[in-house]
C-alpha positions, 0 to 999 in steps of 0.5 A, a space after each residue: 499500500 505503501 510502494 503503491 502511493 511512493 509509485 504514485 507520487 513519482 509518476 505525478 513528479 515525472 516519469 521512471 525509465 526502465 533503469 528506475 532514473 527519473 526524466 522531468 517531463 517539462 512543459 510549456 505550462 510548467 517553465 510559465 509556472 517556474 520563472 512567472 513568464 510567458 516563454 517565447 516560440 522558439 520556431 524561425 519563420 521564412 522571412 518574407 521578400 520584404 524583409 531585409 532578412 529575406 534578401 541579405 543573402 540574395 544581394 550581389 555585386 556584379 562582374 563586368 565583361 573584364 572581371 572587375 567587381 562593381 563597388 555597389 550591391 544589385 538585386 535581381 526581382 521578377 515579380 508577378 509573371 513580369 520579365 526579370 529585371 536588376 536594380 542596382 542599390 546604390 550602396 557597398 554596404 550588404 545590410 543596407 543592400 538588402 534594407 534597399 531590396 527589401 523596400 523595392 519589393 514591398 513597392 512593387 506590391 504597393 505601386 505594381 509593376 509599371 509604378 514601381 518601375 516608374 519609381 525606380 527606372 523613370 524613362 527618359 524622353 525618346 526626342 531627349 536621347 540624342 547620344 549613344 552614352 544617353 542611349 546606353 543609359 537608358 538601355 541599362 535602366 531597364 534591361 532584365 539581362 544580367 550586368 555582365 552580359 549587357 556591358 558585352 552589348 554596350 562593348 560592342 557598341 562601343 566597338 562598332 561606333 568606335 570604328 565609324 567615327 575613328 576615335 583614336 585607339 592605343 593601349 592606354 585606353 586599357 589601363 585604369 591610370 592616365 585617364 585613356 579608358 575613360 576618354 576613350 569611351 567619352 568621344 565614343 559615348 558624345 557621338 550622335 545616335 543619328 550616325 547609326 544609319 543602315 548606311 554607316 553600318 553596311 560600311 562599316 561592315 565591309 570595311 570591318 572584313 577588308 582589313 583581313 590579310 588572309 582567307 583564313 583571317 577573313 573568314 574569321 572577322 566575318 563570324 566576329 562582325 556578325 558576333 558583334 553586331 547581333 551584341 549590339 542590335 541587342 541594345 534596340 531589342 524589344 526588351 529594351 524598346 518596350 519601356 524606351 521608344 526608339 529614335 528614329 531612324 532606328 538603329 539595326 532595322 535593316 542590318 544584314 550578315 555574313 553567310 555563316 562561315 566554315 569552321 574546318 
């Protein structure tokens, strides 16, 4: 009888294991009774896209075609079936970039795609885009391609324009010192968009290939010419012009390509 009461007291205070060791069973109510405070729920839930914690591991620093890492973070966002878009976050601080990314997503929720793009990528009037550099920047603000790919497109366009206006090219333009690259790009970006007429581009094609000294080099130049034209033309494609109206005359609309060259 006394043994039964002892077992009952043991059961009421805890659980007996097979080897008679007491295993204390603590519940949230027993913990609350001991501390006198509400016990916080330790279950962590995933942060939503309007929370900076979601973006902390998703913001990134773009790398251009030369392998240079941008000093500022960027984000990529695809919202309710809209084309994937990249946004520069304008800061090299990861925490600040994550907060801004969360704010951009929140604006997509409240303003919609059109309203958010108007806020973060204000369109420039077509008649005010007069130069090559202005078009590149306008295209960059609405492009859905990743920054490295866009840099290739911009380099191809500048290559064509630089050849047409015969910008002096030397080794200094490849170095960061002395401002060679900056002056080279500045001269090209100042060129008018009207320069890219069908006649001018056709003339560039023929002159580019004529510089070849052997049949093998000519074949290689034809392939390179086609690739450069396609990359430059991408800056005037539908994914860009749906947001930035094409200037008149529209560049690269009547461009021709050389036949595909044999790889043998």
